[in-house]
BAKE-200862 format. One record per residue (C-alpha): residue in one letter; x, y, z. Coordinates in steps of 0.001 Angstrom, whole numbers, padded with zeros to 6 digits, always signed. Layout:
BEGIN
AXYZ;...
***
This chain:
BEGIN
M-002370-046148+074696;N-000568-046406+077982;Q+001019-043772+080328;I+004405-043900+078771;E+003200-043776+075205;F+000911-040879+076045;T+003704-038706+077751;T+006310-039562+075116;T+003798-038330+072369;Y+002802-035281+074302;K+006473-034223+074831;K+007039-034581+071018;L+004484-031964+070171;G+005802-028429+069487;E+005423-025854+072274;K+002880-023804+070546;C+000712-027078+069982;R+001078-027840+073629;Q-000075-024469+074716;I-003040-024582+072550;L-004116-028010+074073;Q-003789-026592+077576;L-006065-023673+076791;K-008412-025873+074719;L-008651-028104+077804;T-009808-025281+079752;N-012818-024669+077496;K-011189-021731+075759;T-012472-021244+072168;N-010447-021018+069038;K-011089-017354+068866;E-010073-016718+072531;I-006849-018987+071943;T-005764-016629+069002;K-005991-013711+071385;I-004193-015158+074413;L-001243-016549+072152;A-001244-013819+069590;I-001980-016203+066870;K-002837-014651+063419;S-005984-016726+062762;E-008279-019763+063940;A-007184-021786+061025;T-003649-021944+062733;V-005240-023242+065978;R-007207-025716+064093;K-004154-026782+062147;H-002239-027501+065496;L-005102-029549+066718;E-004989-031529+063427;T-001254-032348+064256;A-002288-033296+067736;Y-004930-035498+066622;K-002442-037304+064260;K+000273-037933+066840;F-002038-039505+069235;G-003449-041623+066482;I-006876-039941+066078;T-007725-039806+062477;G-011679-039706+062385;E-013356-037010+060244;N-015672-035769+062840;K-013901-032820+064434;R-016052-032776+067721;G-015575-036410+068016;N-011876-036092+067595;W-011460-033542+070392;T-013671-035774+072575;E-011557-038812+072121;L-008321-036651+072698;Q-009898-034858+075786;L-010521-038402+077348;L-006930-039346+076778;F-005758-036276+078733;M-008414-036836+081476;Q-006932-040469+081809;F-003108-039655+081486;M-002671-036075+082273;S-005476-034860+084361;E-003522-032071+085989;L-004107-030053+082856;I-007786-029685+083478;P-008230-026915+086003;Q-009776-027959+089300;S-012263-025314+089205;T-014171-026946+086343;V-014797-030012+088675;D-015547-028526+092018;S-019329-028325+091468;Q-022221-029609+089277;P-022637-027055+086462;K-026048-025744+085663;W-025328-025466+082026;V-023187-027423+079779;G-022703-027475+076073;R-024976-025749+073452;T-022580-022996+072717;A-022523-023673+068939;D-026393-024114+069040;I-026754-020625+070597;A-024577-019149+068059;K-026680-020677+065167;L-029849-019174+066712;Q-028132-015854+066919;Q-026938-016162+063244;S-030498-016886+062191;N-031841-013870+064036;I-029190-011789+062346;Q-030370-013225+059043;N-033756-011527+059751;Y-035667-014786+060036;R-039037-013891+061668;I-039703-017473+063169;L-036951-019574+064519;M-037820-023210+065282;I-035855-025642+067628;V-036941-029388+066693;G-035708-032509+068655;E-036732-035528+070703;G-038301-035441+073989;G-035733-034411+076836;V-032926-033196+074569;G-033108-029733+075960;K-035262-027564+073667;T-036948-025440+076070;T-033642-024951+078115;L-031675-023698+075045;A-034705-021451+074103;E-034805-019884+077383;K-030998-019458+077475;F-030991-017764+074004;L-033744-015407+074953;N-032093-014309+077892;Q-029330-013224+075839;C-031704-011207+073354;S-032740-007617+073887;F-036535-006690+073182;D-039258-004543+074527;Q-041742-007143+075361;R-042276-011034+075555;L-045227-013010+074876;D-045562-016657+075740;I-047650-019551+074500;K-046881-022453+076681;V-048611-025219+074695;A-050506-027802+076736;L-049145-031110+076900;E-052773-032710+076725;R-054460-031871+073666;Q-057982-031247+075574;Y-056397-028241+077341;L-054811-026771+074292;Q-056044-022996+073802;S-057117-022056+070184;A-054933-019255+068517;E-058321-017131+068664;T-058094-017089+072336;V-054366-016783+072575;V-054644-013530+070374;Q-057456-012076+072336;S-055383-012629+075635;W-052414-011018+074113;L-054291-007826+072859;K-056184-007382+076262;Q-053914-008247+078986;D-050439-007540+077426;F-051383-004515+075082;G-054355-003194+076926;E-056638-003073+073614;E-060181-003724+073052;I-060827-007045+071304;S-063093-008202+068624;S-065050-011426+068236;D-063453-011314+064655;F-060183-013243+064545;S-059092-011421+061356;L-059541-007950+062985;N-057620-009187+066234;L-054799-010569+063758;K-054705-007172+062081;L-054360-005309+065231;L-051636-007712+066534;A-049748-007072+063340;Q-049840-003320+063945;K-048481-004082+067560;L-045596-006166+066243;R-044406-003511+063985;Q-044320-000731+066416;S-042040-002395+069001;K-039631-005231+069436;V-041791-008116+070570;V-040448-011641+071215;I-042984-014482+071162;F-042057-017747+072556;I-044112-020945+071693;D-043178-024133+073587;N-044168-027730+072666;L-045848-026772+069539;E-046034-030641+068745;T-049291-031030+070899;A-051180-029011+068102;L-049606-030845+065046;H-049990-034000+063085;N-047128-034955+060653;G-046223-031237+060712;L-049747-029861+059909;F-052022-028162+062176;L-054997-030255+063606;D-058354-029364+062356;N-059482-027618+065429;F-056291-025470+065650;R-056109-024300+062098;G-056210-020582+063408;Y-052358-021032+064267;V-051708-021140+060769;E-053229-017459+060110;L-051320-016386+063562;L-047855-017717+062262;R-048461-016186+058962;I-048483-012785+060550;L-045620-013534+062861;T-043354-014332+059618;D-044073-010685+058445;Y-040650-009182+057582;R-041770-005826+059071;N-042234-007151+062379;K-039343-005724+064687;G-039042-008680+066910;F-039073-012438+066168;T-040995-015692+067313;L-039079-018685+068788;I-040670-022157+068766;T-039976-025653+070231;S-041426-028736+069015;R-040741-032396+068542;E-042089-032166+065116;R-041153-030035+062089;L-043633-027632+060755;T-044642-028352+057200;E-047565-026177+056574;P-047179-025191+052930;H-048580-021533+053729;I-046025-020663+056467;R-042759-019971+054791;D-039375-018430+055934;I-038959-020418+059115;K-035525-021187+060274;T-035564-024911+061580;Q-032745-025833+063786;V-032453-029557+064787;L-031139-030091+068216;L-029307-033350+069027;G-028179-035074+072251;L-025406-033259+074300;T-021679-034734+073534;L-019711-036952+075610;S-017653-034105+076518;D-020648-032225+078083;W-021649-035345+080032;L-018093-035428+081368;L-018283-031776+082479;Y-021604-032157+083889;F-020650-035365+086044;N-017402-033399+087204;Q-014769-035011+085039;P-014995-038598+086526;Q-012119-040773+086907;Q-011247-043861+084692;E-013480-046463+086223;N-016395-044090+086152;L-015582-042879+082763;I-016081-046251+081097;A-019497-046446+082707;L-020617-043012+081697;Q-019522-043423+078168;Q-021786-046428+078024;M-024799-044582+079495;H-024092-041563+077121;Q-024073-043903+074153;L-027168-045734+075379;Y-029182-042667+075862;H-027835-040631+072658;G-026721-037740+075104;N-030250-036913+076176;A-029859-033918+078392;Y-033125-034868+080677;V-031799-038403+081172;M-028470-036950+082033;K-029819-034860+084809;Q-031827-037489+086104;L-029077-040051+086009;Y-026800-037477+087846;G-029466-036916+090801;E-029813-040606+091285;I-026286-041356+091324;E-025443-038638+093668;N-028361-039327+095943;Q-028460-043263+095935;Y-024745-044105+095202;G-022789-041268+096610;G-021480-040196+093108;D-020048-043665+092424;I-021016-043993+088595;H-019370-047583+088261;Q-021528-048962+091304;F-024744-047504+089826;W-024097-048889+086453;Q-023144-052377+087829;Q-026064-052636+090247;R-028905-051225+088092;D-030204-052909+084971;R-029891-050974+081828;E-033674-051315+080760;L-035071-047974+080424;G-038399-048493+082141;K-036260-049507+085562;L-035101-045767+085837;E-038245-044133+087202;P-037401-040551+086104;I-036698-041848+082518;R-040026-043612+082372;Y-041443-040208+081941;L-039983-039912+078403;I-041575-043161+077409;D-044912-042446+078677;K-045115-038888+077264;Q-044221-040327+073891;I-046939-042952+074000;K-049323-040751+075172;A-048638-038395+072228;D-048888-041266+069898;K-052246-042044+071447;Q-053600-038702+070936;V-052967-038763+067356;L-054559-042209+066822;T-057746-041263+068642;T-057888-037932+066721;Y-058314-039879+063423;P-060589-042590+062526;Y-058572-045395+064028;Q-060737-046148+067168;S-061194-049568+065846;I-057480-050615+066437;K-057118-052974+069401;S-053425-053343+069314;L-050356-051965+067845;P-047468-054010+066200;D-044524-054085+068275;S-042608-052838+065320;C-044487-049618+065569;V-043727-049337+069251;K-040087-050084+068853;T-039764-047071+066496;R-040599-044982+069324;L-037957-046274+071621;W-035269-043985+070319;N-032950-044325+073171;V-032871-048100+073742;V-030298-050411+072138;T-031879-052784+069411;E-031565-055995+071466;Q-033460-054543+074357;R-036594-053332+072293;R-038400-056677+072380;E-038117-056916+076108;I-039503-053454+076775;S-042283-053645+073955;N-043613-056916+075571;K-044086-054879+079027;L-045883-051714+077554;T-049590-051490+077675;I-051283-048454+075808;P-054566-047556+077614;T-057528-047828+075243;L-055543-049150+072369;G-054762-052318+074185;M-051651-054460+074488;V-048761-054341+072048;K-049068-057049+069549;S-046131-059089+068589;E-044916-059770+065102;S-045961-063610+065417;E-049745-062454+066038;Q-050021-060134+062892;
***
């Protein structure tokens, strides 16, 4: 579509439809639009948006994808409809409005444990903190799970610390007695518990042998009589059969619209490069922030120049290498926990499955460069 075609199509839209689009481009929600324009229902707003999609030739079934595509057209051909206030500075928080709403709904439904599951760097902890900041509670308890398994605290130690330091209670050497006392405290006041990075204590969704105490702790936390709730983040789902009534919410990467907002609504030349980066890294929030910092500091905000001069290989972007190293370290911990010490190498097919944000044709090149300490070099398919 060119400028003339876009302008002609836009003018053919009804006045109400254009008003809705203008408000939508300022990040107003459908509910807010109904109030501003005195429209009877959100369904009417959605109907006008569907009309706009069809007029502009956008016919996909993914509503979020349709809006992103339409938003890109406006940025390209009618950017004056996007308020300048949204592009003046880098926002600290983009997207996740729908994810916050889902957590709130789960809380209203009286789930005592909410769990956010997603890939590394997708923004689980940030979302959790944002959600907790909007909640009201009498007291907050935290378990910041260590990233290295050797530093992971047992559930017994955590409960003792809570009772002694946060509740001022005398503790027992008997774990079951301490759990009973903790249960009483959770029923007396609204206590919120935040457990971050639980995956360190898990293998295939089950707690490791040395940390089975967490099963008993979480059973206490699922008690419907508790006035508060527990929020957990993890790369792995929890599949313990004796822990029920957990509401799991899978967190995906940020949308292209979110990246565009974070990068201050770039112009057309930069827009194409940013689209390619978003697709390559699956909208990963951590990668987005690291790319923004590097582009601003090293390339003066020129996204196109950055993308032209830098190789797309993941390992060449030092801040992003952290995500690879962290995942490989986690895989190594799992392998060394179980009787696989005799393994001298790993098939590169195994390693490639962990390169979740690298395009297929680049996985061979990267896997050839990776060395896993103790386990040895990656083994190619021809050597198997």
